[in-house]
SEZAVO-408993 format. One line per field, with one value per residue (C-alpha): residue in one letter; residue number from 1; x, y, z. Coordinates in Angstrom, 2 decimals, always signed. Each point is the difference from the previous one (the first is absolute). Layout:
BEGIN
aa	A	...
i	NUM	...
c1	X	...
c2	Y	...
c3	Z	...
REM end
This chain:
BEGIN
aa	N	T	W	L	L	A	G	F	A	I	G	P	L	V	G	G	F	L	V	D	A	A	G	F	R	L	G	L	L	S	C	A	A	F	T	A	V	G	L	A	V	A	V	V	A	L	P	E	T	A	P	L	V	N	R	K	V	Q	L	A	S	P	P	I	R	P	L	R	R	R	L	H	N	F	W	G	Q	Q	V	E	S	V	R	T	Y	R	S	L	L	M	T	S	V	L	F	L	I	T	M	F	A	G	D	G	V	I	L	S	T	L	S	L	L	L	Q	E	R	L	G	P	N	V	A	V	G	G	L	A	L	G	V	A	S	A	G	G	L	L	L	S	L	R	A	V	L	A	G	V	M	G	P	L	A	G	H	L	S	D	V	H	F	G	R	W	S	V	I	A	S	S	L	L	V	G	V	A	G	F	G	L	L	A	F	A	T	S	P	A	S	I	L	L	A	V	A	L	S	A	V	S	S	G	A	A	L	A	T	L	I	A	Y	A	G	D	L	A	P	Q	G	S	E	G	A	V	M	G	V	Y	A	T	A	G	D	I	G	S	M	A	G	P	F	V	A	F	G	L	L	S	I	V	G	L	R	W	V	Y	L	L	S	A	T	L	F	L	A	G	L	W	L	I	W	Y	N	R	R	S
i	1	2	3	4	5	6	7	8	9	10	11	12	13	14	15	16	17	18	19	20	21	22	23	24	25	26	27	28	29	30	31	32	33	34	35	36	37	38	39	40	41	42	43	44	45	46	47	48	49	50	51	52	53	54	55	56	57	58	59	60	61	62	63	64	65	66	67	68	69	70	71	72	73	74	75	76	77	78	79	80	81	82	83	84	85	86	87	88	89	90	91	92	93	94	95	96	97	98	99	100	101	102	103	104	105	106	107	108	109	110	111	112	113	114	115	116	117	118	119	120	121	122	123	124	125	126	127	128	129	130	131	132	133	134	135	136	137	138	139	140	141	142	143	144	145	146	147	148	149	150	151	152	153	154	155	156	157	158	159	160	161	162	163	164	165	166	167	168	169	170	171	172	173	174	175	176	177	178	179	180	181	182	183	184	185	186	187	188	189	190	191	192	193	194	195	196	197	198	199	200	201	202	203	204	205	206	207	208	209	210	211	212	213	214	215	216	217	218	219	220	221	222	223	224	225	226	227	228	229	230	231	232	233	234	235	236	237	238	239	240	241	242	243	244	245	246	247	248	249	250	251	252	253	254	255	256	257	258	259	260	261	262	263	264	265	266	267	268	269	270	271	272	273	274	275	276
c1	+0.03	+2.80	+1.76	-3.30	-0.73	+3.55	-0.89	-3.18	+2.20	+2.29	-2.38	-2.38	+2.89	+1.80	-3.15	-1.37	+3.20	+0.21	-3.67	+0.53	+3.45	-0.62	-3.58	-1.78	+1.67	+3.45	-1.45	-1.76	+3.00	+2.21	-2.56	+0.22	+3.79	+0.01	-2.51	+2.10	+3.03	-2.13	-1.22	+3.72	+0.91	-2.96	+0.91	+3.71	+0.44	-3.37	+0.36	-2.70	-1.50	-2.96	+0.39	+0.80	-3.00	+0.49	-1.03	+0.61	-2.97	-0.98	-0.58	-0.75	-3.75	-0.91	-1.19	-3.64	-1.69	-3.55	-2.84	-0.72	+3.45	+0.23	-3.32	+1.14	+3.32	-1.79	-2.44	+2.67	+2.04	-2.97	-0.74	+3.68	+0.08	-3.03	+1.53	+3.35	-1.46	-2.47	+2.84	+1.98	-2.97	-0.36	+3.83	-0.19	-3.04	+1.90	+3.02	-2.30	-1.39	+3.52	+1.22	-3.17	+0.44	+3.77	+1.22	-2.86	-1.70	+3.00	+2.35	-2.40	-1.57	+2.81	+1.07	-3.52	-0.66	+3.19	-1.20	-3.59	+1.00	+3.46	+0.09	+2.30	+3.18	+0.72	+2.50	+2.36	+2.87	+0.09	-0.26	-2.91	-0.53	-2.34	-2.97	+1.52	+3.42	-1.82	-2.23	+2.87	+1.91	-2.87	-0.65	+3.74	-0.05	-3.13	+1.54	+3.26	-2.24	-2.05	+3.23	+1.27	-3.40	-0.09	+2.85	-1.04	-3.58	+1.04	+2.15	-2.87	-2.30	+2.63	+1.00	-2.51	-3.52	-0.90	-1.02	-3.60	+0.81	+2.61	-2.27	-3.01	+2.30	+1.20	-3.43	-0.96	+2.89	-1.16	-3.49	+1.67	+2.37	-2.70	-2.43	+2.50	+0.94	-3.69	+0.05	+3.74	+0.65	+3.42	+3.44	+0.42	-3.28	+0.42	+3.54	-1.47	-2.77	+2.35	+2.44	-3.02	-0.95	+3.55	+0.13	-3.24	+1.08	+3.52	-1.27	-2.98	+1.94	+2.72	-2.38	-2.61	+2.65	+1.45	-3.30	-0.81	+3.29	-1.03	-3.26	+1.42	-0.34	+3.32	+0.60	-2.65	+2.06	+0.43	-3.70	-1.14	+2.62	-1.24	-3.60	+1.15	+2.13	-2.95	-2.40	+2.53	+0.47	-3.83	+0.00	+2.77	-1.54	-3.54	+1.19	+0.66	-3.11	-2.27	+1.78	-0.30	-3.45	-1.25	+1.74	-2.65	-2.80	+1.72	+3.15	+3.38	-1.30	-2.71	+2.64	+2.17	-3.09	-0.83	+3.57	-0.42	-3.39	+1.62	+2.56	-2.85	-1.54	+3.35	-0.07	-3.65	+1.36	+2.63	-2.37	-2.54	+2.62	+1.59	-3.48	-1.06
c2	-0.05	+2.56	-0.56	+0.36	+3.22	+1.05	-0.29	+2.02	+2.56	+0.50	-0.65	+2.98	+2.29	-0.81	-0.47	+3.53	+1.80	-1.85	+0.85	+3.74	+0.15	-2.19	-1.18	-3.32	-1.92	+0.11	-0.93	-3.02	-1.04	+0.13	-2.23	-2.43	-0.14	-0.51	-2.81	-1.66	+0.21	-1.78	-2.69	-0.70	-0.17	-2.34	-2.43	-0.06	+0.42	-0.79	-3.20	-2.57	-0.32	-2.27	-3.24	-3.34	-2.05	-3.50	-2.49	-3.17	-2.21	-0.87	-3.64	-0.49	+0.38	+2.44	-1.64	-0.69	+2.27	-0.26	+1.55	+2.52	+1.21	+0.23	+1.97	+2.30	+0.81	+0.31	+2.66	+1.79	+0.29	+1.46	+2.57	+1.03	+0.33	+2.29	+2.18	+0.14	+0.71	+2.57	+1.81	-0.27	+1.45	+2.87	+0.65	+0.21	+2.33	+2.33	-0.14	+0.91	+2.88	+1.27	-0.25	+1.53	+3.13	+0.20	-0.97	+0.37	+3.26	+1.79	-0.57	+0.89	+3.16	+1.63	+2.22	+1.01	+0.90	+2.23	+1.72	+0.51	+1.31	+1.62	+1.02	-1.16	+0.82	-1.00	+1.91	-2.33	+1.68	+2.90	-1.96	+0.05	-3.70	-1.16	-2.14	-3.11	+0.56	+0.96	-2.89	-2.35	+1.51	-0.51	-3.60	-0.67	+1.30	-2.02	-3.13	+0.65	+0.43	-3.09	-2.00	+1.05	-0.76	-3.50	-1.77	+2.05	-1.21	-3.61	+0.07	+1.34	-2.68	-2.63	+0.97	+2.30	+0.38	-2.90	+0.24	+1.31	+2.78	+1.46	-0.57	+1.76	+2.76	+0.55	+0.08	+2.62	+2.24	-0.49	+1.35	+3.07	+0.48	-0.24	+2.12	+2.75	-0.47	+0.63	+3.53	+1.01	+3.27	+1.04	-1.73	-0.80	-1.76	-1.89	-1.07	-1.21	-1.88	-1.78	-0.79	-1.61	-1.92	-1.28	-1.20	-1.80	-1.66	-1.01	-1.60	-1.55	-1.45	-1.51	-1.51	-1.35	-1.99	-1.27	-1.23	-1.56	-1.92	-1.08	-1.47	-1.72	-3.73	-1.87	-0.79	+2.66	+3.16	+0.74	-0.23	+1.96	+2.81	+0.02	+0.61	+2.67	+1.84	-0.30	+1.73	+2.80	+0.32	+0.23	+2.77	+2.02	-0.41	+0.82	+3.10	+2.47	-1.32	+0.67	+3.25	+1.53	-1.51	+1.82	+3.35	+0.27	+0.00	+1.30	+1.60	-1.31	+0.62	-2.87	-2.26	+0.29	-0.19	-3.29	-1.33	+0.98	-1.74	-3.15	+0.06	+0.28	-3.08	-1.78	+0.80	-1.34	-3.17	-0.51	+0.73	-2.59	-2.57	+0.14	-0.08	-3.14
c3	-0.01	+0.90	-3.42	-1.81	+1.84	-0.78	-3.66	+0.47	+1.64	-2.82	-2.96	+0.56	+0.78	-3.18	-2.12	+1.15	-0.94	-3.32	-0.94	+0.92	-1.86	-3.10	-0.09	+0.40	-2.71	+1.46	+3.36	-1.44	-1.95	+3.19	+1.80	-2.98	+0.34	+3.74	-0.46	-2.72	+2.59	+2.66	-2.21	-0.90	+3.64	+0.78	-2.86	+0.90	+3.73	+1.76	+1.95	+0.27	+3.49	-0.42	+2.08	-1.68	-0.20	+1.70	-2.68	+1.93	+0.34	+3.45	+0.07	+3.63	+0.99	+2.76	+3.03	+0.26	+2.61	+1.61	-2.08	+2.70	+0.14	-3.75	-0.21	+2.85	-1.89	-3.32	+1.30	+2.07	-3.16	-1.86	+2.72	+0.08	-3.72	+0.00	+2.66	-1.86	-3.49	+1.40	+1.66	-3.18	-1.99	+2.35	-0.12	-3.88	+0.28	+2.21	-2.36	-2.84	+1.97	+0.93	-3.55	-1.40	+2.19	+0.59	-3.45	-2.50	+1.33	+1.46	-2.73	-2.71	+1.45	+2.09	-2.88	-0.94	+3.65	+0.12	-3.21	+1.26	+3.47	-0.49	-3.71	-2.89	+1.90	+3.56	+2.20	+1.68	+2.00	-2.04	-3.39	-2.22	-1.10	-2.62	+1.05	-1.36	+1.85	+3.22	-0.17	-0.63	+2.87	+2.39	-1.24	+0.50	+3.63	+0.63	-1.24	+2.17	+3.09	-0.79	-0.54	+3.39	+1.76	-1.50	+2.10	+2.98	-0.37	-0.52	+3.08	+2.09	-1.34	+0.56	+3.66	+1.62	-1.29	-2.37	-3.58	+0.32	+2.37	-2.48	-2.98	+1.69	+1.11	-3.53	-1.37	+2.69	-1.10	-3.51	+0.81	+1.43	-2.93	-2.76	+2.21	+0.19	-3.69	-0.85	+1.56	-0.30	-1.69	+1.10	-0.78	+3.66	+0.35	-3.25	+1.17	+3.27	-1.67	-2.35	+2.94	+1.86	-2.95	-0.46	+3.68	-0.40	-3.26	+1.23	+3.05	-1.53	-2.93	+2.16	+2.62	-2.38	-2.04	+3.23	+1.05	-3.30	+0.36	+3.45	-1.23	-3.22	+0.35	-0.58	-3.57	-1.16	+0.77	-3.72	-0.73	+3.05	-0.73	-3.70	+1.08	+2.40	-2.71	-2.31	+2.36	+0.42	-3.96	-0.22	+2.68	-1.70	-3.42	+1.11	+1.84	-2.93	-1.92	+2.96	+0.86	-3.43	-0.51	+3.05	-1.10	-2.73	+2.60	+3.17	+1.02	+1.38	+3.67	-0.55	-1.51	+3.20	+2.21	-1.71	+0.69	+3.65	+0.06	-1.35	+2.78	+2.47	-1.74	+0.56	+3.67	+0.19	-1.67	+2.58	+2.86	-1.50	-0.58	+3.54	+1.58	-1.91
REM end
């Protein structure tokens, strides 16, 4: 997660300056070049980590147990499977919500927010930056803060508070961040709102992926993490579509309030799951 967020920190910063200086074409060509380098590294240097499958046939028959014991074990396994997969499903939904708001909505609308509320140029430390550059700088700072929060939140969930307490706290911070972003009109208030959303995303992403790993049955880790990653991809993909679809009907304020509402729904899911 930290390396992923490091990429998020560098990408918007470089991309914003490239767009302001040379236009979208050079920015997209640069992305294509870096992607090609990543593909080459993956093909040449990425090691295989999947466990070897034991193909030996077990010839010895398992011991015969009483019918009552077998039924008891069978239903116990089914109940435990339902509990596990319900928690995995909820974890994937929370990841979808986090990526929808933190990745999809924030990344696609922040430059538009700056332009609407601060104008085409943003003053930063005596410098007048274009909207794309200012948005890229802000997104880079957000990614750095989220990257710092990830290991800290993971440690807190491992040692002190447990997974659900950290996840719930991160969602609560997200509610505050998007609520403030909906009404922020000054550079300081926008910066604070983005910082809160960074703390929320960094803590939630690190802890959710750790919890998904905790729940993954042995031998099914790849499948579980695949479902988890797909949920996040759906969220980050849907964010821009929903945000700009709503912009034709309502303003940015309501897009951010929708994100805050989704975080509240995530808090309710945690409460419901813990209660039941």
